[in-house]
VOFIFI-259258 format. One record per residue: residue number from 0; y, x, z of N, C-alpha, C in turn; chain. Coordinates in nm, 2 decimals. Example, Ala and Ser with C-alpha at 12.3 -4.5 7.8 and 13.67 -1.06 7.14 Angstrom:
residues 2
nr,n.py,n.px,n.pz,ca.py,ca.px,ca.pz,c.py,c.px,c.pz,kette
0,-0.57,1.32,0.78,-0.45,1.23,0.78,-0.33,1.32,0.78,A
1,-0.22,1.28,0.71,-0.11,1.37,0.71,0.00,1.29,0.79,A
***
This chain:
residues 150
nr,n.py,n.px,n.pz,ca.py,ca.px,ca.pz,c.py,c.px,c.pz,kette
0,1.25,-2.54,0.96,1.13,-2.46,0.99,1.11,-2.43,1.12,A
1,1.01,-2.47,1.18,0.98,-2.44,1.31,0.93,-2.31,1.38,A
2,0.98,-2.25,1.46,0.92,-2.10,1.52,0.79,-2.10,1.50,A
3,0.73,-2.21,1.54,0.57,-2.21,1.52,0.51,-2.16,1.40,A
4,0.58,-2.25,1.31,0.53,-2.23,1.18,0.55,-2.07,1.12,A
5,0.68,-2.04,1.17,0.71,-1.89,1.12,0.58,-1.80,1.18,A
6,0.57,-1.83,1.32,0.47,-1.73,1.38,0.34,-1.73,1.32,A
7,0.31,-1.83,1.27,0.16,-1.86,1.21,0.17,-1.81,1.06,A
8,0.28,-1.83,0.99,0.29,-1.75,0.87,0.29,-1.63,0.87,A
9,0.34,-1.55,0.95,0.36,-1.41,0.99,0.25,-1.35,1.03,A
10,0.18,-1.43,1.10,0.02,-1.39,1.14,-0.06,-1.35,1.02,A
11,-0.05,-1.45,0.90,-0.13,-1.42,0.81,-0.10,-1.30,0.68,A
12,0.00,-1.23,0.72,0.03,-1.13,0.63,-0.06,-1.01,0.64,A
13,-0.11,-0.97,0.49,-0.21,-0.89,0.46,-0.15,-0.77,0.43,A
14,-0.05,-0.76,0.29,0.00,-0.67,0.22,0.15,-0.66,0.24,A
15,0.21,-0.55,0.18,0.36,-0.55,0.20,0.40,-0.47,0.06,A
16,0.52,-0.48,0.00,0.58,-0.41,-0.11,0.72,-0.39,-0.06,A
17,0.78,-0.28,-0.08,0.91,-0.22,0.00,0.97,-0.16,-0.12,A
18,1.12,-0.19,-0.12,1.24,-0.11,-0.16,1.34,-0.09,-0.09,A
19,1.37,0.05,-0.10,1.51,0.08,0.02,1.60,0.17,-0.08,A
20,1.72,0.15,-0.08,1.82,0.17,-0.13,1.94,0.25,-0.05,A
21,2.01,0.35,-0.09,2.12,0.37,0.00,2.27,0.42,-0.09,A
22,2.35,0.40,-0.04,2.48,0.44,-0.12,2.54,0.60,-0.05,A
23,2.47,0.64,0.00,2.46,0.80,0.03,2.47,0.88,-0.09,A
24,2.55,0.98,-0.12,2.56,1.08,-0.21,2.43,1.13,-0.23,A
25,2.37,1.13,-0.33,2.22,1.21,-0.35,2.12,1.16,-0.32,A
26,2.13,1.04,-0.27,1.99,0.96,-0.19,1.94,0.89,-0.32,A
27,1.78,0.90,-0.31,1.72,0.83,-0.39,1.64,0.72,-0.34,A
28,1.63,0.60,-0.43,1.54,0.49,-0.39,1.41,0.52,-0.35,A
29,1.37,0.42,-0.24,1.23,0.47,-0.21,1.13,0.32,-0.23,A
30,1.04,0.34,-0.28,0.96,0.20,-0.30,0.81,0.25,-0.26,A
31,0.76,0.13,-0.19,0.64,0.16,-0.15,0.55,0.03,-0.14,A
32,0.40,0.05,-0.11,0.34,-0.08,-0.10,0.23,-0.03,0.02,A
33,0.16,-0.13,0.06,0.04,-0.10,0.17,-0.02,-0.22,0.23,A
34,-0.09,-0.18,0.33,-0.17,-0.28,0.41,-0.10,-0.32,0.54,A
35,-0.10,-0.45,0.60,-0.05,-0.48,0.70,-0.18,-0.52,0.82,A
36,-0.18,-0.48,0.92,-0.26,-0.51,1.03,-0.18,-0.59,1.13,A
37,-0.20,-0.72,1.16,-0.13,-0.78,1.23,-0.21,-0.80,1.37,A
38,-0.16,-0.77,1.49,-0.20,-0.76,1.62,-0.14,-0.91,1.70,A
39,-0.20,-0.96,1.76,-0.13,-1.07,1.84,-0.14,-1.03,1.99,A
40,0.00,-0.98,2.03,0.02,-0.90,2.15,0.04,-1.03,2.25,A
41,0.09,-1.17,2.25,0.07,-1.26,2.33,0.14,-1.34,2.22,A
42,0.17,-1.49,2.28,0.19,-1.60,2.20,0.33,-1.57,2.16,A
43,0.39,-1.49,2.22,0.55,-1.49,2.17,0.58,-1.34,2.10,A
44,0.48,-1.27,2.06,0.51,-1.12,2.01,0.38,-1.11,1.89,A
45,0.40,-1.09,1.78,0.32,-1.02,1.68,0.35,-0.88,1.66,A
46,0.25,-0.79,1.65,0.26,-0.67,1.61,0.23,-0.65,1.47,A
47,0.31,-0.59,1.38,0.28,-0.52,1.25,0.26,-0.39,1.24,A
48,0.12,-0.33,1.21,0.10,-0.21,1.16,0.10,-0.20,1.02,A
49,0.19,-0.12,0.96,0.20,-0.08,0.83,0.14,0.02,0.79,A
50,0.03,0.05,0.70,0.01,0.17,0.66,0.00,0.16,0.52,A
51,0.07,0.26,0.42,0.09,0.27,0.28,0.12,0.36,0.24,A
52,0.14,0.38,0.11,0.22,0.50,0.04,0.37,0.46,-0.01,A
53,0.43,0.55,-0.02,0.59,0.53,-0.07,0.62,0.65,-0.16,A
54,0.72,0.65,-0.25,0.76,0.74,-0.33,0.92,0.73,-0.36,A
55,0.98,0.84,-0.35,1.11,0.87,-0.39,1.14,0.96,-0.51,A
56,1.23,0.98,-0.55,1.25,1.12,-0.66,1.20,1.25,-0.62,A
57,1.14,1.26,-0.49,1.09,1.38,-0.48,0.93,1.40,-0.47,A
58,0.87,1.28,-0.49,0.70,1.27,-0.47,0.67,1.16,-0.40,A
59,0.52,1.15,-0.38,0.48,1.06,-0.32,0.44,1.10,-0.17,A
60,0.43,0.99,-0.06,0.39,1.03,0.09,0.35,0.91,0.14,A
61,0.26,0.95,0.24,0.21,0.83,0.33,0.31,0.79,0.42,A
62,0.30,0.64,0.45,0.41,0.57,0.52,0.34,0.50,0.63,A
63,0.40,0.49,0.75,0.34,0.43,0.84,0.49,0.39,0.94,A
64,0.47,0.24,0.98,0.56,0.16,1.04,0.49,0.07,1.14,A
65,0.57,0.05,1.26,0.50,-0.05,1.36,0.59,-0.12,1.40,A
66,0.58,-0.25,1.39,0.72,-0.36,1.40,0.65,-0.47,1.50,A
67,0.75,-0.51,1.56,0.72,-0.63,1.69,0.83,-0.72,1.65,A
68,0.74,-0.84,1.63,0.82,-0.97,1.62,0.80,-1.04,1.71,A
69,0.92,-1.08,1.79,0.91,-1.17,1.92,1.00,-1.30,1.89,A
70,0.92,-1.42,1.95,0.96,-1.54,1.91,0.98,-1.61,2.06,A
71,1.15,-1.65,2.04,1.20,-1.68,2.18,1.22,-1.84,2.15,A
72,1.14,-1.93,2.20,1.17,-2.07,2.20,1.24,-2.12,2.29,A
73,1.31,-2.03,2.38,1.47,-2.11,2.45,1.55,-2.09,2.35,A
74,1.58,-1.97,2.27,1.66,-1.95,2.20,1.68,-2.00,2.05,A
75,1.54,-2.04,2.01,1.50,-2.09,1.89,1.52,-1.95,1.80,A
76,1.49,-1.84,1.81,1.53,-1.72,1.74,1.39,-1.63,1.73,A
77,1.41,-1.55,1.63,1.34,-1.44,1.58,1.38,-1.29,1.60,A
78,1.32,-1.25,1.69,1.38,-1.07,1.70,1.27,-0.96,1.60,A
79,1.34,-0.88,1.58,1.25,-0.76,1.50,1.29,-0.65,1.60,A
80,1.20,-0.55,1.61,1.17,-0.42,1.68,1.11,-0.33,1.62,A
81,1.13,-0.23,1.64,1.08,-0.13,1.56,1.00,-0.02,1.65,A
82,0.88,0.00,1.66,0.81,0.06,1.77,0.77,0.20,1.77,A
83,0.85,0.28,1.69,0.85,0.42,1.68,0.83,0.50,1.81,A
84,0.88,0.47,1.92,0.88,0.52,2.01,0.76,0.46,2.14,A
85,0.69,0.38,2.08,0.59,0.31,2.15,0.62,0.14,2.19,A
86,0.51,0.09,2.23,0.58,-0.09,2.25,0.62,-0.07,2.40,A
87,0.63,0.03,2.47,0.69,0.06,2.59,0.86,0.05,2.59,A
88,0.91,0.12,2.44,1.03,0.16,2.41,1.08,0.12,2.28,A
89,1.09,-0.03,2.26,1.14,-0.10,2.14,1.27,-0.06,2.08,A
90,1.26,-0.03,1.95,1.41,-0.01,1.94,1.46,-0.15,1.84,A
91,1.55,-0.20,1.91,1.58,-0.33,1.90,1.64,-0.36,1.75,A
92,1.64,-0.44,1.65,1.72,-0.41,1.54,1.80,-0.55,1.51,A
93,1.76,-0.66,1.51,1.85,-0.76,1.54,1.75,-0.90,1.56,A
94,1.85,-1.02,1.62,1.79,-1.12,1.64,1.85,-1.24,1.51,A
95,1.76,-1.35,1.49,1.76,-1.41,1.37,1.74,-1.57,1.42,A
96,1.84,-1.67,1.35,1.83,-1.77,1.38,1.83,-1.86,1.25,A
97,1.75,-1.97,1.28,1.72,-2.06,1.14,1.86,-2.11,1.09,A
98,1.88,-2.10,0.91,1.98,-2.17,0.89,1.94,-2.25,0.79,A
99,1.84,-2.29,0.78,1.78,-2.42,0.66,1.72,-2.33,0.57,A
100,1.65,-2.44,0.45,1.59,-2.37,0.34,1.50,-2.27,0.38,A
101,1.43,-2.27,0.47,1.32,-2.16,0.48,1.40,-2.01,0.51,A
102,1.53,-2.04,0.57,1.60,-1.90,0.60,1.63,-1.89,0.72,A
103,1.61,-1.76,0.77,1.63,-1.69,0.92,1.74,-1.60,0.89,A
104,1.84,-1.59,0.97,1.93,-1.48,0.93,2.01,-1.40,1.09,A
105,2.06,-1.30,1.07,2.11,-1.23,1.18,2.22,-1.34,1.25,A
106,2.21,-1.35,1.38,2.28,-1.42,1.47,2.44,-1.35,1.44,A
107,2.42,-1.21,1.51,2.55,-1.12,1.47,2.48,-1.00,1.45,A
108,2.57,-0.89,1.41,2.54,-0.76,1.37,2.51,-0.71,1.48,A
109,2.37,-0.65,1.51,2.33,-0.54,1.59,2.41,-0.41,1.60,A
110,2.47,-0.36,1.69,2.52,-0.22,1.66,2.43,-0.13,1.76,A
111,2.40,-0.03,1.69,2.31,0.07,1.77,2.38,0.24,1.69,A
112,2.46,0.28,1.80,2.55,0.39,1.80,2.66,0.36,1.70,A
113,2.66,0.41,1.59,2.78,0.37,1.49,2.68,0.26,1.37,A
114,2.59,0.25,1.38,2.52,0.18,1.30,2.54,0.03,1.30,A
115,2.53,-0.06,1.20,2.52,-0.20,1.23,2.41,-0.27,1.15,A
116,2.30,-0.34,1.21,2.21,-0.38,1.15,2.21,-0.56,1.14,A
117,2.18,-0.58,1.02,2.17,-0.74,1.00,2.02,-0.73,0.88,A
118,2.01,-0.88,0.93,1.88,-0.93,0.85,1.86,-1.08,0.79,A
119,1.77,-1.07,0.71,1.72,-1.21,0.65,1.60,-1.23,0.64,A
120,1.56,-1.33,0.67,1.38,-1.35,0.66,1.36,-1.48,0.60,A
121,1.31,-1.51,0.48,1.30,-1.59,0.37,1.14,-1.63,0.39,A
122,1.08,-1.77,0.41,0.96,-1.82,0.40,0.95,-1.87,0.28,A
123,0.86,-1.82,0.17,0.81,-1.87,0.06,0.69,-1.92,0.04,A
124,0.63,-2.01,-0.05,0.48,-2.04,-0.04,0.39,-1.94,-0.05,A
125,0.40,-1.84,-0.12,0.32,-1.72,-0.13,0.34,-1.59,-0.07,A
126,0.46,-1.59,-0.02,0.52,-1.46,0.04,0.64,-1.49,0.14,A
127,0.65,-1.38,0.22,0.78,-1.38,0.31,0.87,-1.27,0.27,A
128,0.98,-1.30,0.26,1.08,-1.18,0.22,1.17,-1.15,0.33,A
129,1.17,-1.00,0.39,1.24,-0.96,0.48,1.37,-0.86,0.43,A
130,1.48,-0.89,0.43,1.58,-0.80,0.38,1.68,-0.76,0.51,A
131,1.68,-0.63,0.51,1.77,-0.59,0.61,1.89,-0.49,0.55,A
132,2.02,-0.51,0.59,2.10,-0.40,0.58,2.15,-0.32,0.67,A
133,2.19,-0.20,0.68,2.24,-0.10,0.77,2.36,-0.03,0.72,A
134,2.46,-0.08,0.78,2.59,-0.02,0.77,2.62,0.11,0.86,A
135,2.66,0.22,0.80,2.64,0.31,0.87,2.79,0.39,0.84,A
136,2.83,0.49,0.93,2.97,0.56,0.90,2.98,0.59,0.78,A
137,3.08,0.62,0.76,3.16,0.67,0.61,3.13,0.59,0.50,A
138,3.12,0.47,0.53,3.07,0.36,0.42,2.94,0.34,0.35,A
139,2.87,0.44,0.43,2.72,0.45,0.35,2.65,0.31,0.41,A
140,2.58,0.26,0.30,2.51,0.13,0.32,2.36,0.15,0.28,A
141,2.28,0.11,0.36,2.12,0.11,0.35,2.09,-0.01,0.33,A
142,1.98,-0.07,0.21,1.92,-0.20,0.21,1.77,-0.16,0.20,A
143,1.73,-0.24,0.26,1.59,-0.26,0.28,1.49,-0.42,0.22,A
144,1.44,-0.40,0.14,1.40,-0.51,0.12,1.22,-0.49,0.10,A
145,1.16,-0.60,0.19,1.02,-0.59,0.20,0.97,-0.71,0.17,A
146,0.85,-0.76,0.10,0.78,-0.85,0.05,0.62,-0.88,0.12,A
147,0.62,-0.94,0.20,0.49,-0.97,0.28,0.42,-1.08,0.23,A
148,0.28,-1.02,0.18,0.20,-1.13,0.12,0.08,-1.15,0.19,A
149,0.03,-1.28,0.19,-0.10,-1.32,0.27,-0.22,-1.27,0.21,A
***
């Protein structure tokens, strides 16, 4: 799968469904859904503005996230960053390379303080699935699975 195909498919995303779990004692699963507005920053970057609602064992709440997808044609890789501190201060999450069968996955775990980030991105006919795992200190693991639909 070519990088340009990935960029094209991601640019068509309209909605998301999300599920997050944690092995932390007392943590509750979070599920949510919403809409995605895609902004084309330049040819190498897409911005996802996610707005929706989520819920956990304590109630329902509004959720908003902003992500930047970066497409590096030299390295043939896709990077994901969270823009919680604005576009000038992206929080890098991981780089992914093509593994075959429409699957992109982390090259190496990304370390942020004591947390280790890994990701997988799978392109299907009617959706794109992003799965990421965060390994934290004290053997705590968080998993986030997001289905993006066109």
